[in-house]
C-alpha positions in Angstrom: 0.0 0.0 0.0 2.8 2.4 0.9 5.0 1.7 -2.1 2.2 1.4 -4.7 -0.3 3.8 -3.3 1.9 6.5 -1.7 5.2 6.4 -3.5 4.4 5.2 -7.0 0.8 6.6 -7.1 0.5 9.7 -5.0 4.1 10.9 -5.2 4.4 10.4 -9.0 1.1 12.0 -9.6 1.9 15.1 -7.6 5.5 15.4 -8.8 4.6 15.5 -12.5 2.9 18.9 -12.3 5.4 20.3 -9.8 8.3 19.2 -12.0 6.9 21.0 -15.0 6.4 24.2 -13.0 9.8 23.9 -11.5 11.5 23.6 -14.8 9.4 26.4 -16.3 9.5 28.9 -13.4 12.8 28.1 -11.6 15.1 26.8 -14.4 13.5 28.9 -17.2 13.9 26.2 -19.8 12.1 26.2 -23.1 9.4 23.7 -24.1 11.6 21.9 -26.5 14.3 21.5 -23.8 11.8 20.3 -21.3 10.7 17.6 -23.6 14.2 16.3 -23.8 14.8 16.6 -20.1 11.6 14.7 -19.2 12.8 12.0 -21.5 16.1 11.7 -19.6 14.1 11.4 -16.4 12.6 8.1 -17.7 16.1 6.4 -17.9 15.8 4.9 -14.4 12.5 3.3 -15.5 14.1 2.0 -18.7 16.7 0.3 -16.5 14.1 -1.6 -14.4 15.3 -5.0 -15.7 18.8 -4.1 -14.3 17.4 -3.2 -10.9 15.4 -6.4 -10.9 18.5 -8.5 -11.7 20.4 -6.8 -8.9 17.7 -7.5 -6.3 17.6 -11.1 -7.3 21.3 -11.8 -7.6 23.0 -9.4 -5.2 21.9 -9.5 -1.5 23.1 -6.8 0.7 24.0 -7.8 4.3 22.1 -11.0 3.7 18.8 -9.4 2.4 17.5 -9.2 -1.1 14.7 -6.6 -0.7 15.1 -4.6 2.5 18.4 -2.7 1.6 17.0 -1.7 -1.7 13.9 -0.2 -0.2 16.1 1.7 2.3 18.5 2.9 -0.5 15.6 3.9 -2.7 13.9 5.9 0.1 17.1 7.7 1.0 17.9 8.5 -2.6 14.4 10.0 -3.1 14.4 11.9 0.2 17.9 13.5 -0.4 17.0 14.4 -4.0 13.7 16.0 -3.0 15.2 18.0 -0.2 18.0 19.2 -2.5 15.4 20.6 -4.9 13.4 22.0 -2.1 16.0 23.7 0.0 18.8 24.7 -2.5 18.5 28.1 -4.0 19.8 29.0 -7.5 20.3 25.3 -8.3 22.1 24.7 -11.6 20.2 22.9 -14.3 22.6 20.0 -14.3 22.3 19.4 -10.6 18.5 19.9 -10.8 18.3 17.2 -13.5 20.5 14.9 -11.4 18.2 15.4 -8.4 15.1 14.7 -10.5 16.7 11.6 -11.9 17.5 10.5 -8.4 13.8 10.9 -7.5 12.9 8.8 -10.5 15.5 6.2 -9.7 14.3 5.9 -6.1 10.7 5.3 -7.1 11.7 2.8 -9.9 14.0 0.8 -7.5 11.2 0.6 -4.9 8.8 -0.4 -7.6 11.0 -3.3 -8.7 11.5 -4.4 -5.1 7.8 -4.4 -4.3 7.1 -6.3 -7.5 9.5 -9.0 -6.4 7.8 -9.2 -3.0 4.4 -9.5 -4.7 5.7 -12.2 -7.0 7.1 -14.2 -4.1 3.8 -14.0 -2.2 1.9 -14.9 -5.3 4.0 -18.1 -5.6 3.5 -19.0 -1.9 -0.3 -18.2 -2.0 -1.5 -18.8 -5.5 -5.2 -18.5 -4.5 -4.5 -14.9 -3.5 -2.3 -13.9 -6.5 -5.1 -12.2 -8.4 -6.3 -10.3 -5.3 -2.8 -9.1 -4.5 -2.4 -7.7 -8.1 -5.8 -6.0 -7.9 -4.9 -4.5 -4.6 -1.6 -3.2 -6.0 -3.3 -1.7 -9.0 -6.1 -0.2 -7.0 -3.7 1.4 -4.5 -1.6 2.9 -7.3 -4.7 4.3 -9.1 -6.2 5.8 -6.0 -2.9 7.3 -5.0 -2.3 8.8 -8.5 -5.9 10.3 -8.5 -5.3 12.0 -5.1 -1.9 13.2 -6.1 -3.1 14.7 -9.4 -6.1 16.3 -7.6 -3.9 18.0 -5.0 -0.9 18.9 -7.2 -2.3 22.1 -8.6 -3.6 23.3 -5.3 -0.3 22.6 -3.5 1.8 24.2 -6.3 -0.4 27.3 -6.1 -0.1 27.3 -2.3 3.6 26.5 -1.6 5.2 26.5 -5.1 7.0 23.6 -6.9 9.9 23.6 -4.5 7.6 23.4 -1.5 5.8 20.4 -3.1 9.2 18.6 -3.4 9.7 19.2 0.3 6.3 17.7 1.1 7.0 14.7 -1.1 10.0 13.8 1.0 7.5 12.5 3.6 6.1 9.8 1.2 9.7 8.9 0.2 10.6 8.5 3.8 7.8 6.0 4.2 9.7 3.7 1.8 12.6 3.7 4.2 10.1 2.6 6.9 9.0 -0.3 4.6 12.6 -1.4 4.3 13.1 -1.3 8.0 10.0 -3.2 8.9 9.7 -5.7 6.1 9.8 -9.3 7.2 12.4 -11.1 5.0 14.4 -14.3 5.5 18.1 -13.8 5.5 20.2 -15.3 2.8 22.9 -17.6 4.4 26.1 -19.0 2.8 26.2 -16.3 0.1 29.5 -15.6 -1.6 30.1 -12.6 -3.8 32.3 -14.6 -6.0 29.3 -16.2 -7.7 27.5 -12.9 -8.3 28.8 -12.5 -11.9 27.7 -16.0 -12.7 24.3 -15.6 -11.2 23.9 -12.2 -13.0 24.8 -13.7 -16.3 22.5 -16.7 -15.7 19.6 -14.4 -14.9 20.3 -12.3 -18.0 20.4 -15.4 -20.2 17.1 -16.6 -18.7 15.5 -13.2 -19.5 16.9 -13.3 -23.0 15.5 -16.9 -23.5 12.1 -15.7 -22.4 12.2 -12.7 -24.8 12.9 -15.0 -27.7 9.4 -16.5 -27.4 6.9 -15.1 -29.9 4.3 -14.6 -27.3 6.7 -12.4 -25.4 8.7 -10.4 -27.9 5.7 -9.5 -30.1 3.7 -7.7 -27.4 6.9 -6.1 -26.2 7.7 -4.8 -29.7 4.2 -3.5 -30.2 4.3 -1.6 -26.9 7.7 -0.2 -27.7 6.7 1.0 -31.1 3.3 2.3 -30.0 5.1 4.5 -27.4 8.1 5.4 -29.6 6.1 6.7 -32.6 3.4 8.4 -30.5 4.5 12.0 -30.9 3.0 14.6 -28.5 3.3 18.3 -27.7 2.3 18.1 -24.0 5.1 20.3 -22.8 4.4 22.9 -25.5 0.7 22.9 -24.6 1.7 23.2 -20.9 3.7 26.4 -21.6 0.8 27.8 -23.8 -2.0 27.3 -21.4 0.0 28.7 -18.4 1.3 31.7 -20.4 -0.2 35.0 -19.2 0.4 36.7 -22.6 -0.2 34.2 -25.4 -2.3 31.6 -23.8 -5.4 31.4 -21.6 -3.2 31.8 -18.4 -4.6 28.9 -16.5 -3.5 28.9 -12.8 -1.9 26.1 -11.0 -5.3 25.2 -9.6 -6.6 24.3 -13.1 -3.5 22.4 -14.3 -4.2 18.7 -14.2 -2.6 15.9 -16.3 -4.8 13.8 -18.5 
């Protein structure tokens, strides 16, 4: 509930509007630049298979999930506080902080997916219910986040919103500290490379099946060739001179 609903749903929903206002008002970037920068912020999500392989093959202090939750939470909290508290932040450091937020959420998402998969294997009769609960939590969290984002940006500004979002990120640290997980015994780091390669080969073997690579190719192409001008439209409908000058209270993502 915390990871899917609060971190992935609520925090992502709220941060999208605040990120655009931050880049527009604080960093003064142009719409074409913002389009490129927002694409860069998706790199941690593109690397999700790598995070998944790490959580499966590289335990930290004997645990496969807990350290990654804690690391993801700390990464998000420090990145959000840097954006919130630092004045006259350079564009490069701002992008690095935003990418840190994205990476923290992506790593936590991978870790919780692994936990759900393990529980689904142990309790197959509850697998569908667990997936429904995860999707429901994420959807409700995103709905609440989007609904409050414009109001909070109007009230405290985009930097203030990042400061508030450090609280949901901190809850991910709490998840890592309280998660019940069996410790891995007799683990040697010498075999990490071999396990990592074996996991990569298994993933590649799965991708070679037609029932797997065809949907993947379709989803990739459908997203890659779907051009949009969302960032340009955002600048237009929030512009006081050339556009309708919508306030933050009216700016919601569709």
